[in-house]
PDB file of N, CA, C and O in Angstrom, chain B, residues numbered from 101:
ATOM      1  N   MET B 101      22.903   1.003   2.947  1.00  0.00           N
ATOM      2  CA  MET B 101      21.620   1.723   2.737  1.00  0.00           C
ATOM      3  C   MET B 101      20.624   0.829   2.276  1.00  0.00           C
ATOM      4  O   MET B 101      20.917   0.155   1.288  1.00  0.00           O
ATOM      5  N   ARG B 102      19.330   0.663   2.869  1.00  0.00           N
ATOM      6  CA  ARG B 102      18.393  -0.145   2.531  1.00  0.00           C
ATOM      7  C   ARG B 102      17.650   0.338   1.283  1.00  0.00           C
ATOM      8  O   ARG B 102      17.721   1.543   1.042  1.00  0.00           O
ATOM      9  N   TYR B 103      16.986  -0.402   0.506  1.00  0.00           N
ATOM     10  CA  TYR B 103      16.370  -0.071  -0.782  1.00  0.00           C
ATOM     11  C   TYR B 103      15.208   0.867  -0.293  1.00  0.00           C
ATOM     12  O   TYR B 103      15.005   1.882  -0.959  1.00  0.00           O
ATOM     13  N   ILE B 104      14.481   0.638   0.733  1.00  0.00           N
ATOM     14  CA  ILE B 104      13.369   1.390   1.182  1.00  0.00           C
ATOM     15  C   ILE B 104      13.796   3.014   1.345  1.00  0.00           C
ATOM     16  O   ILE B 104      12.969   3.915   1.204  1.00  0.00           O
ATOM     17  N   ASP B 105      15.078   3.223   1.634  1.00  0.00           N
ATOM     18  CA  ASP B 105      15.403   4.551   1.771  1.00  0.00           C
ATOM     19  C   ASP B 105      15.186   5.446   0.436  1.00  0.00           C
ATOM     20  O   ASP B 105      14.981   6.659   0.412  1.00  0.00           O
ATOM     21  N   ASN B 106      15.279   4.581  -0.646  1.00  0.00           N
ATOM     22  CA  ASN B 106      15.085   5.384  -1.946  1.00  0.00           C
ATOM     23  C   ASN B 106      13.648   5.539  -2.427  1.00  0.00           C
ATOM     24  O   ASN B 106      13.383   6.177  -3.446  1.00  0.00           O
ATOM     25  N   CYS B 107      12.695   4.924  -1.648  1.00  0.00           N
ATOM     26  CA  CYS B 107      11.339   4.845  -2.067  1.00  0.00           C
ATOM     27  C   CYS B 107      10.657   6.197  -1.591  1.00  0.00           C
ATOM     28  O   CYS B 107      11.155   6.938  -0.743  1.00  0.00           O
ATOM     29  N   MET B 108       9.567   6.403  -2.180  1.00  0.00           N
ATOM     30  CA  MET B 108       8.791   7.546  -1.899  1.00  0.00           C
ATOM     31  C   MET B 108       8.343   7.525  -0.480  1.00  0.00           C
ATOM     32  O   MET B 108       8.286   6.454   0.124  1.00  0.00           O
ATOM     33  N   ASN B 109       8.008   8.701   0.108  1.00  0.00           N
ATOM     34  CA  ASN B 109       7.512   8.875   1.403  1.00  0.00           C
ATOM     35  C   ASN B 109       6.003   8.583   1.396  1.00  0.00           C
ATOM     36  O   ASN B 109       5.189   9.457   1.097  1.00  0.00           O
ATOM     37  N   TRP B 110       5.656   7.357   1.728  1.00  0.00           N
ATOM     38  CA  TRP B 110       4.235   6.958   1.579  1.00  0.00           C
ATOM     39  C   TRP B 110       3.365   7.690   2.574  1.00  0.00           C
ATOM     40  O   TRP B 110       2.146   7.677   2.402  1.00  0.00           O
ATOM     41  N   GLN B 111       3.898   8.330   3.606  1.00  0.00           N
ATOM     42  CA  GLN B 111       3.050   9.032   4.598  1.00  0.00           C
ATOM     43  C   GLN B 111       2.416  10.314   3.980  1.00  0.00           C
ATOM     44  O   GLN B 111       1.459  10.874   4.515  1.00  0.00           O
ATOM     45  N   GLU B 112       2.967  10.728   2.886  1.00  0.00           N
ATOM     46  CA  GLU B 112       2.519  11.926   2.180  1.00  0.00           C
ATOM     47  C   GLU B 112       1.185  11.592   1.423  1.00  0.00           C
ATOM     48  O   GLU B 112       0.373  12.484   1.173  1.00  0.00           O
ATOM     49  N   ARG B 113       0.986  10.321   1.076  1.00  0.00           N
ATOM     50  CA  ARG B 113      -0.157   9.981   0.214  1.00  0.00           C
ATOM     51  C   ARG B 113      -1.131   9.027   0.963  1.00  0.00           C
ATOM     52  O   ARG B 113      -2.253   8.850   0.488  1.00  0.00           O
ATOM     53  N   LEU B 114      -0.769   8.426   2.070  1.00  0.00           N
ATOM     54  CA  LEU B 114      -1.666   7.543   2.713  1.00  0.00           C
ATOM     55  C   LEU B 114      -2.027   8.051   4.117  1.00  0.00           C
ATOM     56  O   LEU B 114      -1.181   8.640   4.790  1.00  0.00           O
ATOM     57  N   SER B 115      -3.263   7.831   4.563  1.00  0.00           N
ATOM     58  CA  SER B 115      -3.601   8.316   5.936  1.00  0.00           C
ATOM     59  C   SER B 115      -4.664   7.353   6.552  1.00  0.00           C
ATOM     60  O   SER B 115      -5.325   6.534   5.914  1.00  0.00           O
ATOM     61  N   SER B 116      -4.722   7.587   7.916  1.00  0.00           N
ATOM     62  CA  SER B 116      -5.706   6.804   8.673  1.00  0.00           C
ATOM     63  C   SER B 116      -6.586   7.742   9.522  1.00  0.00           C
ATOM     64  O   SER B 116      -6.069   8.533  10.311  1.00  0.00           O
ATOM     65  N   ASP B 117      -7.884   7.652   9.360  1.00  0.00           N
ATOM     66  CA  ASP B 117      -8.797   8.502  10.163  1.00  0.00           C
ATOM     67  C   ASP B 117      -9.854   7.496  10.744  1.00  0.00           C
ATOM     68  O   ASP B 117     -10.429   6.679  10.025  1.00  0.00           O
ATOM     69  N   PRO B 118     -10.052   7.602  11.980  1.00  0.00           N
ATOM     70  CA  PRO B 118     -11.115   6.753  12.667  1.00  0.00           C
ATOM     71  C   PRO B 118     -12.582   6.945  12.114  1.00  0.00           C
ATOM     72  O   PRO B 118     -13.459   6.100  12.293  1.00  0.00           O
ATOM     73  N   LYS B 119     -12.773   8.107  11.439  1.00  0.00           N
ATOM     74  CA  LYS B 119     -14.094   8.358  10.846  1.00  0.00           C
ATOM     75  C   LYS B 119     -14.244   7.920   9.474  1.00  0.00           C
ATOM     76  O   LYS B 119     -15.325   8.084   8.908  1.00  0.00           O
ATOM     77  N   ILE B 120     -13.156   7.320   8.823  1.00  0.00           N
ATOM     78  CA  ILE B 120     -13.167   6.919   7.458  1.00  0.00           C
ATOM     79  C   ILE B 120     -12.716   5.381   7.456  1.00  0.00           C
ATOM     80  O   ILE B 120     -11.609   5.062   7.891  1.00  0.00           O
ATOM     81  N   CYS B 121     -13.524   4.543   7.003  1.00  0.00           N
ATOM     82  CA  CYS B 121     -13.237   3.146   6.821  1.00  0.00           C
ATOM     83  C   CYS B 121     -12.659   2.440   8.136  1.00  0.00           C
ATOM     84  O   CYS B 121     -11.756   1.603   8.114  1.00  0.00           O
ATOM     85  N   HIS B 122     -13.332   2.914   9.320  1.00  0.00           N
ATOM     86  CA  HIS B 122     -13.054   2.384  10.638  1.00  0.00           C
ATOM     87  C   HIS B 122     -11.573   2.583  10.919  1.00  0.00           C
ATOM     88  O   HIS B 122     -11.001   1.783  11.659  1.00  0.00           O
ATOM     89  N   GLY B 123     -10.949   3.557  10.396  1.00  0.00           N
ATOM     90  CA  GLY B 123      -9.470   3.831  10.753  1.00  0.00           C
ATOM     91  C   GLY B 123      -8.560   3.051   9.868  1.00  0.00           C
ATOM     92  O   GLY B 123      -7.353   3.111  10.100  1.00  0.00           O
ATOM     93  N   ALA B 124      -9.018   2.299   8.843  1.00  0.00           N
ATOM     94  CA  ALA B 124      -8.091   1.606   7.974  1.00  0.00           C
ATOM     95  C   ALA B 124      -7.228   2.622   7.138  1.00  0.00           C
ATOM     96  O   ALA B 124      -7.664   3.690   6.709  1.00  0.00           O
ATOM     97  N   LEU B 125      -5.936   2.150   6.962  1.00  0.00           N
ATOM     98  CA  LEU B 125      -5.037   2.988   6.112  1.00  0.00           C
ATOM     99  C   LEU B 125      -5.667   3.108   4.754  1.00  0.00           C
ATOM    100  O   LEU B 125      -5.979   2.101   4.118  1.00  0.00           O
ATOM    101  N   CYS B 126      -5.875   4.433   4.261  1.00  0.00           N
ATOM    102  CA  CYS B 126      -6.494   4.611   3.010  1.00  0.00           C
ATOM    103  C   CYS B 126      -5.596   5.567   2.288  1.00  0.00           C
ATOM    104  O   CYS B 126      -4.701   6.159   2.890  1.00  0.00           O
ATOM    105  N   VAL B 127      -5.844   5.745   0.869  1.00  0.00           N
ATOM    106  CA  VAL B 127      -5.139   6.722   0.079  1.00  0.00           C
ATOM    107  C   VAL B 127      -5.819   8.063   0.513  1.00  0.00           C
ATOM    108  O   VAL B 127      -7.039   8.224   0.525  1.00  0.00           O
ATOM    109  N   ARG B 128      -4.908   8.995   0.864  1.00  0.00           N
ATOM    110  CA  ARG B 128      -5.427  10.228   1.406  1.00  0.00           C
ATOM    111  C   ARG B 128      -6.356  10.907   0.487  1.00  0.00           C
ATOM    112  O   ARG B 128      -6.129  11.005  -0.719  1.00  0.00           O
ATOM    113  N   GLY B 129      -7.509  11.420   1.124  1.00  0.00           N
ATOM    114  CA  GLY B 129      -8.532  12.034   0.417  1.00  0.00           C
ATOM    115  C   GLY B 129      -9.546  11.041  -0.363  1.00  0.00           C
ATOM    116  O   GLY B 129     -10.388  11.473  -1.149  1.00  0.00           O
ATOM    117  N   THR B 130      -9.395   9.789  -0.092  1.00  0.00           N
ATOM    118  CA  THR B 130     -10.297   8.906  -0.671  1.00  0.00           C
ATOM    119  C   THR B 130     -10.732   7.824   0.449  1.00  0.00           C
ATOM    120  O   THR B 130     -10.255   7.806   1.584  1.00  0.00           O
ATOM    121  N   ARG B 131     -11.601   7.023   0.016  1.00  0.00           N
ATOM    122  CA  ARG B 131     -12.045   5.742   0.891  1.00  0.00           C
ATOM    123  C   ARG B 131     -11.415   4.494   0.384  1.00  0.00           C
ATOM    124  O   ARG B 131     -11.819   3.408   0.801  1.00  0.00           O
ATOM    125  N   VAL B 132     -10.443   4.573  -0.497  1.00  0.00           N
ATOM    126  CA  VAL B 132      -9.875   3.408  -1.012  1.00  0.00           C
ATOM    127  C   VAL B 132      -8.744   2.935  -0.102  1.00  0.00           C
ATOM    128  O   VAL B 132      -7.702   3.570   0.065  1.00  0.00           O
ATOM    129  N   MET B 133      -9.034   1.777   0.468  1.00  0.00           N
ATOM    130  CA  MET B 133      -8.080   1.280   1.536  1.00  0.00           C
ATOM    131  C   MET B 133      -6.719   0.664   0.757  1.00  0.00           C
ATOM    132  O   MET B 133      -6.767   0.091  -0.331  1.00  0.00           O
ATOM    133  N   VAL B 134      -5.671   0.867   1.429  1.00  0.00           N
ATOM    134  CA  VAL B 134      -4.332   0.320   1.012  1.00  0.00           C
ATOM    135  C   VAL B 134      -4.414  -1.205   0.718  1.00  0.00           C
ATOM    136  O   VAL B 134      -3.852  -1.766  -0.222  1.00  0.00           O
ATOM    137  N   THR B 135      -5.168  -1.772   1.627  1.00  0.00           N
ATOM    138  CA  THR B 135      -5.330  -3.331   1.493  1.00  0.00           C
ATOM    139  C   THR B 135      -6.119  -3.650   0.112  1.00  0.00           C
ATOM    140  O   THR B 135      -5.925  -4.713  -0.477  1.00  0.00           O
ATOM    141  N   VAL B 136      -6.916  -2.781  -0.312  1.00  0.00           N
ATOM    142  CA  VAL B 136      -7.640  -2.992  -1.570  1.00  0.00           C
ATOM    143  C   VAL B 136      -6.718  -2.964  -2.771  1.00  0.00           C
ATOM    144  O   VAL B 136      -6.750  -3.814  -3.660  1.00  0.00           O
ATOM    145  N   VAL B 137      -5.848  -1.869  -2.734  1.00  0.00           N
ATOM    146  CA  VAL B 137      -4.814  -1.573  -3.711  1.00  0.00           C
ATOM    147  C   VAL B 137      -3.906  -2.744  -3.804  1.00  0.00           C
ATOM    148  O   VAL B 137      -3.693  -3.252  -4.905  1.00  0.00           O
ATOM    149  N   LEU B 138      -3.320  -3.236  -2.652  1.00  0.00           N
ATOM    150  CA  LEU B 138      -2.404  -4.276  -2.654  1.00  0.00           C
ATOM    151  C   LEU B 138      -3.030  -5.570  -3.070  1.00  0.00           C
ATOM    152  O   LEU B 138      -2.402  -6.338  -3.798  1.00  0.00           O
ATOM    153  N   ASP B 139      -4.283  -5.864  -2.628  1.00  0.00           N
ATOM    154  CA  ASP B 139      -4.932  -7.041  -3.023  1.00  0.00           C
ATOM    155  C   ASP B 139      -5.071  -7.234  -4.561  1.00  0.00           C
ATOM    156  O   ASP B 139      -4.863  -8.288  -5.163  1.00  0.00           O
ATOM    157  N   ASN B 140      -5.438  -6.097  -5.074  1.00  0.00           N
ATOM    158  CA  ASN B 140      -5.633  -5.913  -6.575  1.00  0.00           C
ATOM    159  C   ASN B 140      -4.342  -6.338  -7.351  1.00  0.00           C
ATOM    160  O   ASN B 140      -4.366  -7.119  -8.303  1.00  0.00           O
ATOM    161  N   LEU B 141      -3.241  -5.764  -6.864  1.00  0.00           N
ATOM    162  CA  LEU B 141      -1.889  -5.950  -7.465  1.00  0.00           C
ATOM    163  C   LEU B 141      -1.512  -7.385  -7.213  1.00  0.00           C
ATOM    164  O   LEU B 141      -0.973  -8.030  -8.112  1.00  0.00           O
ATOM    165  N   ALA B 142      -1.767  -7.922  -6.033  1.00  0.00           N
ATOM    166  CA  ALA B 142      -1.400  -9.357  -5.717  1.00  0.00           C
ATOM    167  C   ALA B 142      -2.191 -10.303  -6.583  1.00  0.00           C
ATOM    168  O   ALA B 142      -1.685 -11.375  -6.916  1.00  0.00           O
ATOM    169  N   ASP B 143      -3.493  -9.941  -6.993  1.00  0.00           N
ATOM    170  CA  ASP B 143      -4.250 -10.804  -7.911  1.00  0.00           C
ATOM    171  C   ASP B 143      -3.856 -10.598  -9.342  1.00  0.00           C
ATOM    172  O   ASP B 143      -4.520 -11.185 -10.196  1.00  0.00           O
ATOM    173  N   GLY B 144      -2.798  -9.792  -9.727  1.00  0.00           N
ATOM    174  CA  GLY B 144      -2.314  -9.728 -10.950  1.00  0.00           C
ATOM    175  C   GLY B 144      -2.811  -8.588 -11.775  1.00  0.00           C
ATOM    176  O   GLY B 144      -2.527  -8.520 -12.971  1.00  0.00           O
ATOM    177  N   LEU B 145      -3.582  -7.647 -11.145  1.00  0.00           N
ATOM    178  CA  LEU B 145      -3.936  -6.482 -11.938  1.00  0.00           C
ATOM    179  C   LEU B 145      -2.732  -5.488 -12.161  1.00  0.00           C
ATOM    180  O   LEU B 145      -1.917  -5.279 -11.262  1.00  0.00           O
ATOM    181  N   SER B 146      -2.669  -5.003 -13.156  1.00  0.00           N
ATOM    182  CA  SER B 146      -1.658  -3.967 -13.511  1.00  0.00           C
ATOM    183  C   SER B 146      -1.985  -2.651 -12.768  1.00  0.00           C
ATOM    184  O   SER B 146      -3.117  -2.425 -12.339  1.00  0.00           O
ATOM    185  N   ILE B 147      -0.956  -1.796 -12.635  1.00  0.00           N
ATOM    186  CA  ILE B 147      -1.222  -0.539 -12.078  1.00  0.00           C
ATOM    187  C   ILE B 147      -2.216   0.198 -12.943  1.00  0.00           C
ATOM    188  O   ILE B 147      -3.083   0.854 -12.366  1.00  0.00           O
ATOM    189  N   GLU B 148      -2.188   0.165 -14.244  1.00  0.00           N
ATOM    190  CA  GLU B 148      -3.081   0.818 -15.137  1.00  0.00           C
ATOM    191  C   GLU B 148      -4.537   0.323 -14.836  1.00  0.00           C
ATOM    192  O   GLU B 148      -5.459   1.136 -14.768  1.00  0.00           O
ATOM    193  N   ARG B 149      -4.735  -1.030 -14.655  1.00  0.00           N
ATOM    194  CA  ARG B 149      -6.074  -1.579 -14.464  1.00  0.00           C
ATOM    195  C   ARG B 149      -6.634  -1.096 -13.104  1.00  0.00           C
ATOM    196  O   ARG B 149      -7.815  -0.774 -12.976  1.00  0.00           O
ATOM    197  N   VAL B 150      -5.687  -1.058 -12.040  1.00  0.00           N
ATOM    198  CA  VAL B 150      -6.071  -0.454 -10.792  1.00  0.00           C
ATOM    199  C   VAL B 150      -6.561   0.966 -10.970  1.00  0.00           C
ATOM    200  O   VAL B 150      -7.629   1.328 -10.477  1.00  0.00           O
ATOM    201  N   LEU B 151      -5.844   1.707 -11.616  1.00  0.00           N
ATOM    202  CA  LEU B 151      -6.267   3.129 -11.825  1.00  0.00           C
ATOM    203  C   LEU B 151      -7.505   3.242 -12.658  1.00  0.00           C
ATOM    204  O   LEU B 151      -8.222   4.229 -12.492  1.00  0.00           O
ATOM    205  N   GLU B 152      -7.807   2.387 -13.482  1.00  0.00           N
ATOM    206  CA  GLU B 152      -9.067   2.387 -14.193  1.00  0.00           C
ATOM    207  C   GLU B 152     -10.222   1.972 -13.310  1.00  0.00           C
ATOM    208  O   GLU B 152     -11.313   2.528 -13.438  1.00  0.00           O
ATOM    209  N   GLU B 153     -10.030   1.041 -12.443  1.00  0.00           N
ATOM    210  CA  GLU B 153     -10.977   0.497 -11.508  1.00  0.00           C
ATOM    211  C   GLU B 153     -11.241   1.599 -10.365  1.00  0.00           C
ATOM    212  O   GLU B 153     -12.349   1.614  -9.829  1.00  0.00           O
ATOM    213  N   TYR B 154     -10.340   2.440 -10.012  1.00  0.00           N
ATOM    214  CA  TYR B 154     -10.428   3.402  -8.986  1.00  0.00           C
ATOM    215  C   TYR B 154     -10.005   4.724  -9.487  1.00  0.00           C
ATOM    216  O   TYR B 154      -8.852   5.085  -9.252  1.00  0.00           O
ATOM    217  N   PRO B 155     -10.834   5.517 -10.175  1.00  0.00           N
ATOM    218  CA  PRO B 155     -10.396   6.587 -11.001  1.00  0.00           C
ATOM    219  C   PRO B 155     -10.018   7.816 -10.039  1.00  0.00           C
ATOM    220  O   PRO B 155      -9.530   8.828 -10.542  1.00  0.00           O
ATOM    221  N   THR B 156     -10.242   7.732  -8.665  1.00  0.00           N
ATOM    222  CA  THR B 156      -9.814   8.794  -7.876  1.00  0.00           C
ATOM    223  C   THR B 156      -8.320   8.591  -7.501  1.00  0.00           C
ATOM    224  O   THR B 156      -7.747   9.469  -6.856  1.00  0.00           O
ATOM    225  N   LEU B 157      -7.686   7.484  -7.875  1.00  0.00           N
ATOM    226  CA  LEU B 157      -6.289   7.193  -7.484  1.00  0.00           C
ATOM    227  C   LEU B 157      -5.375   7.727  -8.589  1.00  0.00           C
ATOM    228  O   LEU B 157      -5.779   7.827  -9.748  1.00  0.00           O
ATOM    229  N   ARG B 158      -4.174   8.059  -8.225  1.00  0.00           N
ATOM    230  CA  ARG B 158      -3.132   8.455  -9.126  1.00  0.00           C
ATOM    231  C   ARG B 158      -2.045   7.322  -8.935  1.00  0.00           C
ATOM    232  O   ARG B 158      -2.034   6.580  -7.952  1.00  0.00           O
ATOM    233  N   ARG B 159      -1.154   7.262  -9.945  1.00  0.00           N
ATOM    234  CA  ARG B 159      -0.067   6.251  -9.977  1.00  0.00           C
ATOM    235  C   ARG B 159       0.776   6.369  -8.700  1.00  0.00           C
ATOM    236  O   ARG B 159       1.239   5.377  -8.136  1.00  0.00           O
ATOM    237  N   GLU B 160       0.943   7.545  -8.300  1.00  0.00           N
ATOM    238  CA  GLU B 160       1.818   7.771  -7.033  1.00  0.00           C
ATOM    239  C   GLU B 160       1.178   7.170  -5.790  1.00  0.00           C
ATOM    240  O   GLU B 160       1.847   6.695  -4.872  1.00  0.00           O
ATOM    241  N   ASP B 161      -0.232   7.218  -5.808  1.00  0.00           N
ATOM    242  CA  ASP B 161      -0.942   6.493  -4.726  1.00  0.00           C
ATOM    243  C   ASP B 161      -0.702   5.042  -4.644  1.00  0.00           C
ATOM    244  O   ASP B 161      -0.485   4.498  -3.562  1.00  0.00           O
ATOM    245  N   VAL B 162      -0.737   4.363  -5.824  1.00  0.00           N
ATOM    246  CA  VAL B 162      -0.412   2.913  -5.913  1.00  0.00           C
ATOM    247  C   VAL B 162       1.029   2.654  -5.478  1.00  0.00           C
ATOM    248  O   VAL B 162       1.296   1.708  -4.737  1.00  0.00           O
ATOM    249  N   GLN B 163       1.937   3.477  -5.928  1.00  0.00           N
ATOM    250  CA  GLN B 163       3.322   3.392  -5.467  1.00  0.00           C
ATOM    251  C   GLN B 163       3.536   3.598  -4.030  1.00  0.00           C
ATOM    252  O   GLN B 163       4.463   3.042  -3.440  1.00  0.00           O
ATOM    253  N   ALA B 164       2.704   4.383  -3.452  1.00  0.00           N
ATOM    254  CA  ALA B 164       2.827   4.659  -2.021  1.00  0.00           C
ATOM    255  C   ALA B 164       2.344   3.446  -1.249  1.00  0.00           C
ATOM    256  O   ALA B 164       2.928   3.120  -0.215  1.00  0.00           O
ATOM    257  N   ALA B 165       1.300   2.763  -1.708  1.00  0.00           N
ATOM    258  CA  ALA B 165       0.758   1.627  -1.103  1.00  0.00           C
ATOM    259  C   ALA B 165       1.846   0.486  -1.134  1.00  0.00           C
ATOM    260  O   ALA B 165       2.079  -0.199  -0.139  1.00  0.00           O
ATOM    261  N   VAL B 166       2.482   0.327  -2.312  1.00  0.00           N
ATOM    262  CA  VAL B 166       3.564  -0.620  -2.381  1.00  0.00           C
ATOM    263  C   VAL B 166       4.853  -0.270  -1.480  1.00  0.00           C
ATOM    264  O   VAL B 166       5.459  -1.165  -0.892  1.00  0.00           O
ATOM    265  N   ALA B 167       5.201   0.954  -1.412  1.00  0.00           N
ATOM    266  CA  ALA B 167       6.259   1.404  -0.531  1.00  0.00           C
ATOM    267  C   ALA B 167       5.889   1.124   0.905  1.00  0.00           C
ATOM    268  O   ALA B 167       6.751   0.721   1.685  1.00  0.00           O
ATOM    269  N   TYR B 168       4.585   1.331   1.303  1.00  0.00           N
ATOM    270  CA  TYR B 168       4.200   0.982   2.729  1.00  0.00           C
ATOM    271  C   TYR B 168       4.364  -0.517   2.966  1.00  0.00           C
ATOM    272  O   TYR B 168       4.908  -0.950   3.982  1.00  0.00           O
ATOM    273  N   ALA B 169       3.881  -1.289   2.006  1.00  0.00           N
ATOM    274  CA  ALA B 169       4.055  -2.698   2.236  1.00  0.00           C
ATOM    275  C   ALA B 169       5.497  -3.086   2.300  1.00  0.00           C
ATOM    276  O   ALA B 169       5.828  -3.886   3.175  1.00  0.00           O
ATOM    277  N   ALA B 170       6.382  -2.619   1.486  1.00  0.00           N
ATOM    278  CA  ALA B 170       7.829  -2.854   1.561  1.00  0.00           C
ATOM    279  C   ALA B 170       8.431  -2.493   2.868  1.00  0.00           C
ATOM    280  O   ALA B 170       9.271  -3.217   3.404  1.00  0.00           O
ATOM    281  N   GLU B 171       7.982  -1.298   3.426  1.00  0.00           N
ATOM    282  CA  GLU B 171       8.457  -0.827   4.717  1.00  0.00           C
ATOM    283  C   GLU B 171       8.108  -1.906   5.748  1.00  0.00           C
ATOM    284  O   GLU B 171       8.966  -2.272   6.552  1.00  0.00           O
ATOM    285  N   LEU B 172       6.831  -2.442   5.748  1.00  0.00           N
ATOM    286  CA  LEU B 172       6.440  -3.387   6.661  1.00  0.00           C
ATOM    287  C   LEU B 172       7.203  -4.632   6.671  1.00  0.00           C
ATOM    288  O   LEU B 172       7.430  -5.256   7.707  1.00  0.00           O
ATOM    289  N   VAL B 173       7.649  -5.035   5.363  1.00  0.00           N
ATOM    290  CA  VAL B 173       8.344  -6.284   5.285  1.00  0.00           C
ATOM    291  C   VAL B 173       9.768  -6.089   5.858  1.00  0.00           C
ATOM    292  O   VAL B 173      10.318  -6.989   6.494  1.00  0.00           O
ATOM    293  N   HIS B 174      10.378  -4.838   5.608  1.00  0.00           N
ATOM    294  CA  HIS B 174      11.601  -4.493   6.090  1.00  0.00           C
ATOM    295  C   HIS B 174      11.679  -4.560   7.664  1.00  0.00           C
ATOM    296  O   HIS B 174      12.718  -4.907   8.225  1.00  0.00           O
ATOM    297  N   GLU B 175      10.546  -4.217   8.347  1.00  0.00           N
ATOM    298  CA  GLU B 175      10.564  -4.122   9.656  1.00  0.00           C
ATOM    299  C   GLU B 175      10.431  -5.494  10.347  1.00  0.00           C
ATOM    300  O   GLU B 175      10.605  -5.586  11.563  1.00  0.00           O
ATOM    301  N   ARG B 176      10.122  -6.572   9.577  1.00  0.00           N
ATOM    302  CA  ARG B 176       9.901  -7.866  10.241  1.00  0.00           C
ATOM    303  C   ARG B 176      11.280  -8.289  10.898  1.00  0.00           C
ATOM    304  O   ARG B 176      12.350  -8.011  10.357  1.00  0.00           O
ATOM    305  N   GLN B 177      11.204  -8.869  11.908  1.00  0.00           N
ATOM    306  CA  GLN B 177      12.365  -9.448  12.676  1.00  0.00           C
ATOM    307  C   GLN B 177      12.427 -10.994  12.451  1.00  0.00           C
ATOM    308  O   GLN B 177      11.418 -11.683  12.603  1.00  0.00           O
ATOM    309  N   GLY B 178      13.568 -11.497  12.105  1.00  0.00           N
ATOM    310  CA  GLY B 178      13.793 -12.889  11.996  1.00  0.00           C
ATOM    311  C   GLY B 178      13.322 -13.483  10.777  1.00  0.00           C
ATOM    312  O   GLY B 178      12.570 -12.871  10.019  1.00  0.00           O
ATOM    313  N   PRO B 179      13.768 -14.760  10.534  1.00  0.00           N
ATOM    314  CA  PRO B 179      13.180 -15.461   9.342  1.00  0.00           C
ATOM    315  C   PRO B 179      11.730 -15.825   9.385  1.00  0.00           C
ATOM    316  O   PRO B 179      11.171 -15.930  10.477  1.00  0.00           O
ATOM    317  N   PRO B 180      11.084 -16.025   8.259  1.00  0.00           N
ATOM    318  CA  PRO B 180       9.663 -16.343   8.200  1.00  0.00           C
ATOM    319  C   PRO B 180       9.502 -17.703   8.904  1.00  0.00           C
ATOM    320  O   PRO B 180      10.442 -18.496   8.952  1.00  0.00           O
ATOM    321  N   SER B 181       8.379 -17.946   9.412  1.00  0.00           N
ATOM    322  CA  SER B 181       8.049 -19.247  10.161  1.00  0.00           C
ATOM    323  C   SER B 181       8.041 -20.303   9.084  1.00  0.00           C
ATOM    324  O   SER B 181       7.852 -20.026   7.899  1.00  0.00           O
ATOM    325  N   SER B 182       8.269 -21.617   9.573  1.00  0.00           N
ATOM    326  CA  SER B 182       8.313 -22.682   8.704  1.00  0.00           C
ATOM    327  C   SER B 182       6.920 -23.119   8.209  1.00  0.00           C
ATOM    328  O   SER B 182       6.800 -23.770   7.171  1.00  0.00           O
ATOM    329  N   SER B 183       5.843 -22.741   8.986  1.00  0.00           N
ATOM    330  CA  SER B 183       4.525 -22.930   8.677  1.00  0.00           C
ATOM    331  C   SER B 183       4.037 -22.122   7.418  1.00  0.00           C
ATOM    332  O   SER B 183       2.973 -22.389   6.859  1.00  0.00           O
ATOM    333  N   ALA B 184       4.824 -21.184   7.035  1.00  0.00           N
ATOM    334  CA  ALA B 184       4.419 -20.297   5.918  1.00  0.00           C
ATOM    335  C   ALA B 184       4.765 -21.111   4.590  1.00  0.00           C
ATOM    336  O   ALA B 184       4.271 -20.683   3.547  1.00  0.00           O
ATOM    337  N   ARG B 185       5.483 -22.121   4.543  1.00  0.00           N
ATOM    338  CA  ARG B 185       5.919 -22.715   3.383  1.00  0.00           C
ATOM    339  C   ARG B 185       4.803 -23.565   2.957  1.00  0.00           C
ATOM    340  O   ARG B 185       4.895 -24.237   1.930  1.00  0.00           O
TER     341      ARG B 185
END
């Protein structure tokens, strides 16, 4: 069993609508794009700080963004290219 099977169902918290942010994946009911959440976490912001910066978000929304990213990584086929090193 893969780890992702134990993660939350991100589809319940994230959505894409062509009328909102040009169809980018956002936290449902907001205009906060998943890429913004992930970029902030990658830059070293804590979940608590992300929640402070985006008060419309809940902890589960941030976790959903991470679960979505994890699922994308699991779907990758083959080893990473040598140019990524």
